[in-house]
N, C-alpha and C positions, 0 to 999 in steps of 0.2 A: 665326398667331393669328387674323387677320381671318377666314380661311376657317373655322377651327374654331368660332369664336364664332358666326358666321352659321349654321353647321350645327346647333349645339346649340340656339340660339334658335329656329330653324325647327322642329326636332324636338319642342320642348317647348311650342310655341305662344306664345312670348314676343313681345310686340309691339315692345318697344324695350329696349335694354340697353347698358350700358357695362362695360368692364373696364379696370383700371389696375394696372400692375405697377411697383413701385419697387425697384430693386436698385442698390446703390452710389450713384452720383450721377445715374443715369439714371432717367427715368420714361417708361414707354410706356403710351399709352392707346388704347383701341379702342372703337368705337361701331357699333351696328347697329340697324336697324329704325326705328320711328316713335315720336316723343314724343307725338304726338296723331294717331291713325288717322283721326279725323273730319276733321281739317284737312290731313292728309297731311304733317305737320311731321316732318322727319327728326330722329333723335337725333344730336347733335354731341358733340364732346369736352367742351364746357362746359355741356351740359344738366344741370339739377338734377333729382334724383329724391328722393322721400321715402325716408328711410333707416330709419324705424321705431326699434326698440329699440337699434340701434347708438348712438343718442343717449345712452344711459345712461352710456357711457364718457366722453362730454363732460361730463355732469352730475357724474360722479365726479371728473373733473379739476378742475371748478370748486370742489367741496368741498375737494379737496386743496390748491388754490391758497390758499383761505382758511385752511386749516390751516398752510400755510407762513407766513402772516402772523400766526399766533398767535390767530386768531379762532375756530378750531374745535379742540376736543379730541376726537380720534377715539373716545375711550373714556369720555366723559362723556355721560350720558343727555340726549337732546333731545326724546324723545316717550315719556312714561312711563319705562320701564326700557330703552328702545331707544337704542342709541348710533349715531353716524355710521358706525363701523366695521361694525356689523351691517347698517345700511342699504345700504352699498356692497358688502358681501360676500354679500348675499342670505341672511342668517341672522337677520333681524329677527323672523321669525314673522308678519309682517303678511300678511293676505289679499291676493291679487293686486289686489282692488278692482274696482269696476264700470267698464264701458266706457260712459261717459256724456258728454254734451256739456255741459261747464260752462265759464264764461268765464275763470276764473282758477285759478291753482295753489292759492291759499288755499281757494277754494270746493271744490276736489276733496278736499283734506285734511280739511275739515270733514265730508265725507261718511263718512270712515273711522271716526268716533268710535263709531258704533253697530254696526260690523262686527266680529265676534269674530275673534281671531287664529287662525292655523293651528296654531301651537305657541308656546311661551315663547321670548322673545328668546335667541338663541344656542344653542337646542336642536337645530339642524340646518339643512339647506339647503332653501330654497324660493324660487324666483324670483318676484318680485312687482313689478308696476308701481308699486304704492302706495309701496313703500319709496323708490323713486327720486323720486317726486313730493314726498315728505316732504323728501328731500335738496334738491329744487328750492326748496321753501319756506324751508328753512334758508338757502340762498343769497340768497333775496330779503330775508329779515329782516336778514341781516348786511351786505348791500351797500346796502340801501335802493333797489334797482333791481328791475325785473321780471326773471324768469329769462332772457327773451330779451335784455334789455339787458345783463345781466351776462355772458351767454354771448358776446355780440358784443364787449364792451369788454375783458373779461379773457382771452378765449381766441381767438376768431376773428380779430380784428384783430391782436393780437400775433403770432399764428402765420401771418399772411398767407393765411388761408383765404378768398379772395375769391369763391369759388363755393360758399358755404355760407350758408344763410339760413333763418330760422324764422318770419318774419311775412310776411303777404301784401304789405304795402307794399314790402318789399325784393324779393320774388319778381317783382314787376312789371318789374324791371330785369335779369332773367335769362331764358334759355330754360328752360322747365320741362316735364318729362314728367308727363302726367296718367295716372291709373290706368285700366286696362282690365280688364273682367271679362265673360265671356260675350258678347263682341262689342260691348259697350256701354262708354261712358266711366263711370268711377266718380264719383259726386257724393254729398255735397260733397267737396272736396279735403281740407279739414281736418275731422276728425270731433270733435275736442275740443281747445280751447285749454288747458284746465286740465291735461291729460295731457302737455303739451309736454315737461317734463323727462324723461319716460319714453319719449318717442318718437313722439308723435302729429303733430308739426309739422315737425321739422327736415328740411331738404332739402340735398343736396350732390351734387357730381359725384364720380365714382369717383376722379378725380385728386386732389380735395381730401381724400377719405377717406384715401388713402395718404399725403398730406402730413401729415394729423393723426397717422397711425400713426408717421410719422418722428420725431415728438416723443419717442416711446418708443425709437426706434432711435438717436437722437442725444442721449441723456442729458438729455432735456427740451427740446432745441433753443433754449435761452434763454428759454423760456416757463414750463416746469416745472423745478423743481430736480432734479438727479440723484437726490437722496434720495427725492423724491416719486415719480419713475419707479420706483425700486427698491421702494418700498412698494407702489405700485399693481400691480406684477408679482409680489408675494409671495403664494403661495397662503394662503388663509384657511380654507377648508373643502373637503372632498371632495364631489364630486357623485355621488349614487347612480346616476343614469342615465348610464352611461359613454359612450353614443353622443353625448350632448349635449356633455359636457365631462368632463374628469378632475378639475379643481379650479376653484374660483372665487376670484378675487383682489379687490382693491379697485377694482371697475369692470369689468375684462375677465375673460373666462374663460381657462383654460389647458388646452390639449390636448397630449398627447404623441404625436407621429407619428414612427415609426422612431427613437425615442430623442431627438427634437428638440422643444424647447419651441415651441409655437405659441399665441400670445396673440390675442385678438380678441373680436368680438361680432358678432351678426347681428340682424336685425329685420325686421318686416313690419307694414305698415298696409294698409288697403283699397286704397291707391293705389300701393304700391310695396314693394320688399323689397331689403335690402342684406346683404352679408357683408363684413367687414373682418378680415384676419388679418395678423399681423406675426411675424417670426422673428428675434429678436436675434442668435442665433449666425450667421445667414447674411445679416444686413443686408437683409432682403427684406420687402416688404409687398405685399399683393394685395387688391384690392377689386372687388366686383361689385355692380351695381345693375340692377334690372329694374322695369318698370311693370305687370307682371301678378303680383299678390301671391302667389298660390299656386304660381307657377312659380319663385319666387326661390331657394328652397333647392335644388331639383334642378339649376337652372342653375349656381348657385355650386358645388355638388358636382362637377359635370362639368368646369367650367372650372378650378377650383382643383386638382382631382386631376391634371389634365394639366400645369398650371403647375408644381406641386411636382415632378412626375416629370421634366419637361423641363429645368427651371431648376436643380434641386438633386439630382435622383435620389432624392427622398424619396417614399415610398409613403404616401398617405393610407389609414388603416386602413379595410378594407371593413366593411360592416354585418355583425354577427355572424350565424352560421348556427344557428338553433335546432335542438336535438336533441330529438325527441319522447320519447326515453328518459331525459331529464334528470329526476331525481326531485324532486317538490315536493308539499307538503301543501296542497291547495286550500282546505281549511277555514280556514287561517290568513289568507287574503286575502279570502274572500267577505264582502261587506257593502256598505254605502253610505258614500260619501266625498263631501264637499261643500266648496265655496267659496261666496262670496257669490252668484255667479251661475251656478254649475255644480253638477251632481249626477251622480256616477258610481255606477252599479250594477254590482257585480262578482258574477257568478254562476258556478256550475259545473254542467256536465252532461257525463256520460260521461267524466269525468276531465279535461275541458278547461275552462279559465277563459275567461270572456267578459266584456267590459266594454262598457257602454252609457252614452253621454252624449247626452242629448236623443234625437234620432231616429237617431243614428249609433252603430254598434256594431261590434266586431270580436273575434275570438278572440285570446287572448294565448298566445304560444308561448314556452315556458320557455327561459331562458338560464342559469339558475343564479344564486345569490346574490341571490334575491328580485327578479330582473330578468326582464322579458318583452318580446318583440318583437311588435308588433301585426301580425296576419296581413294587415291592410289598412292601408297607410300613409296612406290618405286620412283615417283617424281622427285622425291628428296634423296634418292640413292639409298633408300631403306634406313634413313637416319631417325625415323620416328619423331619428327618434329612438326610444328605447326607453321603457318604463314600468318603474317600480320601486316597491316597497313598503318602507316604513320600519317596522321591527318594534318592538313594545313589550316591556316586561318579562315579560308573560305569554305571549310567543311568538306573539301575534297582531299583524297589521299595524295601526298607528295612523295611518299616512298613505299616500297614493298620490301618486306623482309622474308626471304625464303629460309626459314630456320633462323640463322644468324646473319646471313649475307644480305646486305641492303642494296637496292637498286633505286635510282631516282626516276621520278616521272618525266618522260620526255614528250608525251602527247596524250 
């Protein structure tokens, strides 16, 4: 494992990384590279990395802990017609929201009031940071604490996650990996406090990530109730982009590999990237973290593919192979799709679909069932996911999903 991880990291240009594998009662951790290339600081097993949107499962767990106490009704509206269940299952219809630096969770939610939704609550899947920040504000209002304080007191301390922290004052007492991009350190380290519940601030070691996953492998581990674990792992909605996930649950996604249920989440910030997966049938959890954001998903893919093969004999599904002969009607998809801060232009020339976002564009290769694989994965930020269109009653697309993120048709 040490040799493999070093080779993969070197081949991808990863500056520093950790991997942890928990199976049965054992936990194995591996570290390679530098936490800070400028200082020559090595990555150790207890170094903390920014984990990005994997944080969303922690916020979901907080909401579910409050539901256990009778403080949250998952199906009672908390924001207009939006319910906590829709917030956690990514069916709220809320726009992903802006990537802005605001000091508090409440400040961020206030920004959402003038942003139109992507679709009506419950009308479909659309991954959104905003929905999880609303969940974070719900936690704050019901506990009387900040999201960071509630996370620490209700989840991190009871679960014994001593190498996980979300505020700068706590990070001072840990080894911390800083972000690297283009040979330079990423500054600032936190880009928005207000987006904390969705993943802009939380840092953890890979070992703490698999310890968190073990709550789901151990019927809640005395922190969550067994019923909460069952609810959080129950599929709520199908995901149209099948490379990303098959289903979304109350917090984690669900993939099916070789007939085996694989739960988890992944995430990226400018300073880091993480992937956390757990397999209840095999009592196995695996986590990867890196400090070069756009290398996180390729690194996780290579490492986890080998871990699944060697540990369990499970094959991670390969990316689908497009067939140019797959029939599709391009006029059903051509148009403009938008979110608050993104505008996709889908055009067709010589029978080939093309999508452009800002200055980046790529051809779309048909997979069938209104799904397409980008010819250039750089368009997705090297996330290795597909794009899909959601069709309306008139047979034309009403939404575009770039991996998980949904945009509504505007023209």
